[in-house]
C-alpha positions in Angstrom: 121.8 100.8 109.3 121.2 97.0 110.0 118.9 96.3 112.7 121.3 94.8 115.6 119.4 91.3 115.5 120.4 90.9 111.9 124.0 90.8 112.9 125.9 87.6 113.3 127.5 88.8 116.5 124.0 89.3 117.8 122.7 86.0 117.0 125.7 84.1 118.3 125.5 86.1 121.4 121.9 85.0 121.8 122.5 81.4 121.1 125.4 81.3 123.5 123.3 83.2 126.3 120.0 80.5 125.5 122.8 77.5 125.6 124.2 78.9 128.9 120.6 79.4 130.4 119.2 75.9 129.4 122.3 74.4 131.0 121.6 76.2 134.1 117.8 75.6 134.0 118.7 71.9 133.4 121.2 72.1 136.6 118.3 73.5 138.7 115.6 71.0 137.7 117.8 68.0 138.1 120.7 68.7 140.5 118.7 71.1 142.9 115.6 68.6 142.9 117.7 65.8 143.5 119.4 67.8 146.5 116.0 68.7 147.7 114.6 65.1 147.6 117.7 63.9 149.6 117.1 66.5 152.1 113.4 66.1 152.4 113.9 62.6 153.0 116.6 62.9 155.6 114.1 65.6 157.4 110.9 64.3 156.8 111.2 61.1 159.5 112.1 63.8 162.5 109.1 65.8 161.2 106.9 63.1 160.9 107.6 61.9 164.6 107.2 65.3 166.1 104.0 65.8 164.0 102.4 62.4 165.1 100.5 63.4 167.9 98.9 66.4 166.1 98.4 64.5 163.0 96.6 61.6 165.2 94.5 64.3 166.8 96.0 63.8 170.4 97.7 67.0 170.5 96.1 70.7 169.7 98.6 73.4 170.3 97.1 76.4 172.0 97.7 79.7 170.1 101.2 81.0 170.8 102.2 77.7 172.1 105.8 76.4 171.6 106.5 72.5 172.1 110.0 71.1 171.8 110.2 67.6 170.6 112.6 66.3 168.1 112.2 69.9 166.4 110.6 73.0 167.9 106.6 73.2 167.2 104.8 76.6 166.9 101.2 76.8 167.1 99.3 78.8 164.0 98.2 80.5 162.2 101.1 81.9 160.5 101.9 85.6 160.5 100.8 87.8 157.5 104.2 88.0 156.1 104.4 84.3 155.5 104.7 83.6 151.9 104.2 80.5 149.7 107.4 79.5 148.0 106.1 77.1 145.2 109.0 77.4 143.0 111.7 76.2 145.7 112.0 72.3 145.0 113.0 71.9 148.7 109.8 73.0 150.2 107.5 71.3 147.8 109.6 68.2 147.8 109.4 68.4 151.5 105.5 68.5 151.7 105.1 65.8 149.0 107.5 63.5 151.1 105.3 64.4 154.4 102.3 63.4 152.6 103.7 60.3 151.3 104.4 59.5 155.0 101.0 60.1 156.3 101.0 63.6 157.3 98.1 65.3 155.3 99.9 68.7 154.4 97.4 70.9 152.7 99.7 73.8 152.0 103.0 75.1 153.3 104.4 78.7 154.1 107.4 80.4 155.5 108.2 83.1 157.7 111.1 84.9 159.2 114.5 84.9 157.8 117.2 82.0 157.5 118.3 81.2 161.0 115.2 82.1 162.7 112.8 80.8 160.0 109.5 79.0 160.5 108.1 76.3 158.0 104.4 76.3 158.5 102.3 73.5 157.5 98.5 73.1 157.3 97.7 69.7 158.5 94.3 68.4 158.5 91.6 66.0 157.2 88.0 67.2 156.5 87.2 70.2 158.9 89.8 69.2 161.3 92.6 71.8 160.3 95.3 73.5 162.1 98.5 75.1 161.5 101.9 74.1 162.9 105.2 75.8 162.6 108.8 74.2 162.7 111.6 76.6 163.4 114.9 76.8 162.1 115.1 73.5 159.6 114.9 75.5 156.5 115.9 79.0 154.6 113.6 81.7 155.4 111.6 84.2 153.3 114.8 85.9 152.3 115.8 83.1 150.2 113.9 84.9 147.5 116.2 87.9 147.9 119.0 85.5 147.6 117.7 83.7 144.5 117.1 87.3 142.7 120.7 88.2 143.3 121.9 85.0 142.4 119.9 84.8 139.3 121.0 88.4 138.4 124.6 87.5 138.9 124.4 84.6 137.1 122.6 86.4 134.1 125.3 89.0 134.0 128.0 86.4 134.1 126.4 84.8 131.5 126.1 87.7 129.5 129.6 88.8 129.6 131.1 85.2 128.7 128.7 85.1 126.0 129.6 88.5 124.8 133.6 87.6 125.3 133.2 84.2 123.5 131.1 85.9 120.6 133.4 88.4 119.9 136.3 86.0 120.2 134.8 83.4 117.7 133.6 86.4 115.3 136.9 88.2 115.2 138.2 86.9 112.0 135.1 87.2 110.4 135.1 91.0 111.3 138.6 91.4 110.1 137.9 89.8 106.9 134.8 92.0 106.3 136.7 95.1 107.1 139.6 93.8 104.8 136.8 93.4 102.1 135.3 96.9 102.8 139.0 98.2 102.5 139.7 96.6 99.3 136.4 98.0 97.7 136.7 101.5 98.8 140.7 102.1 98.7 141.8 99.1 96.8 144.1 97.9 99.7 145.1 94.1 99.4 143.6 92.4 102.6 146.3 91.2 105.3 146.4 87.6 106.3 143.9 86.2 108.7 145.1 85.5 112.5 146.8 82.1 112.7 144.4 81.0 115.4 141.1 81.4 113.5 139.5 78.4 112.3 140.6 77.0 109.2 137.4 77.2 107.3 137.9 81.2 107.5 141.6 81.0 106.9 140.7 79.0 103.7 137.9 81.9 102.7 140.3 84.4 103.7 143.2 83.2 101.4 140.5 82.5 98.7 139.5 86.1 98.8 143.2 87.5 99.2 143.8 85.7 96.0 140.9 87.0 94.2 141.7 90.6 95.4 145.5 90.1 94.1 144.0 89.2 90.8 141.5 91.9 90.8 144.1 94.5 91.7 146.6 93.2 88.9 143.9 93.4 86.4 142.8 96.9 87.4 146.5 98.1 87.4 147.2 96.6 83.7 143.8 98.0 82.6 144.6 101.6 84.0 148.3 101.3 82.7 147.2 100.4 79.3 144.4 102.9 79.1 146.6 105.8 80.2 149.2 104.3 77.8 146.9 104.3 74.7 145.4 107.7 75.5 148.7 109.5 75.8 150.1 107.7 72.8 146.9 108.5 70.7 147.1 112.1 71.6 150.6 112.6 69.7 149.3 111.6 66.3 146.0 113.4 67.0 147.9 116.7 67.5 149.7 116.3 64.2 146.5 115.7 62.4 145.0 118.8 64.0 148.1 120.9 63.1 148.2 119.3 59.3 144.6 120.3 59.0 145.0 123.9 60.2 147.9 124.3 57.8 146.0 123.3 54.6 145.8 126.1 52.1 142.6 128.0 51.6 140.8 126.8 48.5 137.4 125.8 47.1 135.9 123.3 49.8 138.9 123.2 52.0 137.8 125.5 54.8 134.7 123.1 55.7 136.5 119.9 55.4 139.2 121.5 57.6 136.6 122.5 60.3 135.2 118.9 60.2 138.8 117.1 60.8 139.3 119.8 63.5 136.1 119.0 65.3 136.3 115.4 64.9 140.0 115.7 66.4 138.6 117.5 69.3 136.0 114.9 69.9 138.7 112.4 69.9 141.0 114.3 72.2 138.1 115.0 74.9 137.5 111.4 74.7 141.0 110.3 75.4 141.0 113.0 78.1 138.0 111.1 79.6 139.8 107.8 79.5 142.9 109.5 81.5 140.4 111.2 84.0 138.8 107.7 84.3 142.0 106.1 85.2 143.0 108.7 87.5 139.8 108.5 89.5 140.8 105.4 91.1 144.6 106.2 91.4 144.7 109.4 93.0 146.1 109.2 96.7 143.9 110.4 99.4 146.5 112.6 101.2 144.9 116.0 101.6 142.7 118.2 103.6 140.3 119.8 101.4 138.1 123.0 102.3 134.9 122.1 100.3 133.4 125.8 100.2 136.8 126.9 98.9 136.5 124.2 96.3 132.8 124.7 95.2 133.9 128.8 95.0 136.7 127.7 92.8 134.7 125.7 90.5 131.7 127.8 90.3 133.9 131.0 89.8 133.9 132.2 85.7 131.0 129.9 85.2 128.3 132.2 83.6 125.5 129.6 83.5 125.8 128.3 87.2 124.5 129.8 90.1 126.1 128.9 93.4 124.1 128.5 96.7 124.8 129.6 100.3 127.8 128.1 101.7 127.4 126.4 105.2 129.2 127.9 108.4 131.4 126.4 109.4 133.2 125.3 106.2 133.1 121.4 106.1 136.4 119.6 105.1 137.3 116.3 103.9 140.2 114.4 105.2 141.8 112.3 103.8 140.9 113.4 100.3 142.3 114.4 97.0 140.9 118.1 95.7 142.2 117.4 92.0 139.8 114.5 91.6 136.9 116.1 93.6 137.0 119.1 91.4 137.1 117.0 88.5 134.0 115.1 89.5 132.1 118.5 90.1 133.3 119.9 86.6 132.0 116.5 85.0 128.5 116.8 86.7 128.3 120.6 85.6 129.4 119.4 82.1 126.8 116.8 82.1 124.2 119.0 83.1 125.1 121.7 80.8 125.3 119.3 77.7 122.1 117.1 78.5 120.2 119.5 80.6 119.2 123.4 80.5 120.3 126.5 82.2 120.4 127.7 84.9 122.5 125.2 86.6 122.5 125.2 90.5 125.4 124.5 92.2 124.9 123.9 96.3 126.9 122.5 99.1 125.1 121.7 102.4 125.6 119.7 105.5 123.3 116.8 106.6 124.1 115.2 109.7 127.3 113.1 109.1 127.4 113.8 105.3 128.3 116.6 103.3 126.3 117.2 100.0 127.7 118.6 96.8 124.6 119.0 94.5 124.3 119.9 90.8 120.9 120.3 89.4 119.7 121.7 86.1 116.5 122.6 84.5 116.1 120.0 81.6 113.8 117.1 81.2 115.5 114.8 83.6 116.0 111.1 83.2 113.6 108.1 83.5 113.5 106.6 86.7 114.3 103.2 85.8 117.4 104.5 84.0 118.9 106.3 86.9 121.0 103.6 88.3 122.2 102.6 84.8 123.6 106.2 84.2 126.5 105.8 86.6 128.0 102.9 84.3 130.7 104.0 82.2 129.8 104.6 78.6 126.2 104.8 79.3 124.3 107.5 77.7 120.6 108.5 77.6 118.5 108.3 74.8 118.0 112.1 74.6 122.1 112.6 74.4 122.6 110.3 71.5 123.0 113.1 69.0 125.2 115.2 71.5 128.9 114.6 71.6 130.2 112.8 74.6 131.9 110.0 75.9 129.2 108.5 78.8 132.1 108.8 81.4 131.1 112.0 83.3 129.0 110.3 85.6 131.2 107.2 85.9 134.1 109.2 86.9 131.9 111.1 89.5 130.6 107.9 90.9 134.1 106.3 91.2 135.5 109.5 92.8 132.7 109.5 95.3 133.3 105.9 96.1 136.8 106.5 96.6 136.2 109.1 99.2 133.9 106.7 100.9 130.5 108.2 99.5 128.3 107.7 96.8 126.7 109.4 93.8 123.0 110.1 94.1 120.9 110.7 90.9 117.4 112.1 91.3 114.9 113.9 89.3 114.2 117.2 90.5 111.1 118.1 88.4 111.9 120.2 86.4 115.8 118.8 85.5 118.2 116.1 87.2 119.9 116.6 90.6 123.2 114.9 91.0 124.6 114.9 94.5 128.0 113.6 95.7 127.3 112.6 99.1 130.5 112.3 101.2 131.6 112.0 105.0 131.7 115.2 106.7 134.7 116.2 109.0 134.0 119.4 110.8 136.6 121.9 110.6 139.1 122.2 113.3 140.2 125.8 114.9 
């Protein structure tokens, strides 16, 4: 499975969120700062006038005293719960405005909740310092809570909006990707992309649809031609074999007759493989197949095949085609029998969300670099050059697995070769 961040959806979602947060940050920096400057300029004159006696050293507020001028002043020091709020522009801007108007504000703190809040100013030059509080003009310390709630709601809204927008933008891409997968696995031609999709995606979908249609027609023609040729050639081969078997006995006739019959049989098997190759891609997946029953039927009567323990409950495949699965298993057994060595082990097991049909022989195996190439049609290993065969057995098994949404995996088992059909697993329903 790909990491989530490697998906186009995740990257677009992150881009949308980053853009939204950048816009919000720019708004906070410029709009809120401008608002804070306007409020500070409107508030500062009244505060400067009220603080003038304190600033000029003409008034020292006794502890716990309260003086009402243009604003209500309180004597310091501030309570222990008073907090500095350096990230809020209106407080930092107010302190800067007061300094610009001649009030030497060293620091600023806030206590109390909004409505009853007190803004504490540390005023003084040199060692002459005193705290003065101004009541009720600005937000209280609970501004942090409201800010946290507001930021959380904003982030959640941004995430939801970015998720919705990313899904909407990428929906045609997802539809096209699913159509490509269905065409690859099932041969189903893609449906047209939604009319509201971007024009670039519509053009890409149209090009892929045309390519898929051409590929589908070529595959149909190839399968039809292959099946027709194979079927038409079997009739003359049958007549040749019958004529050879009817030859009268005579000096040197029997060996030649046996050679003719043997070559006809090889050609007939080759044609049968061609037909199986065509059927492996055409078989409709309309059945529900009990794999335990299928494996048991394939192993029955095979003296050189050892069947391992079967899983409980029995795994099923749906939709599937029992005949093509049986043909793929028999091809794997024939490949192990002709190119490996007995005994041949046939096993069925469940691994997570997969069911594995495994065939293992005791032969020399295959060179590691040739494992992938052996699944191609008409490919044969060096050790099988002198052995009759078509090189289609593994290719048929691979296409059958792919048709059922799975894969064929080849690996050296030391000794022998292990061929595994890994297919999606569906638990058996009661």
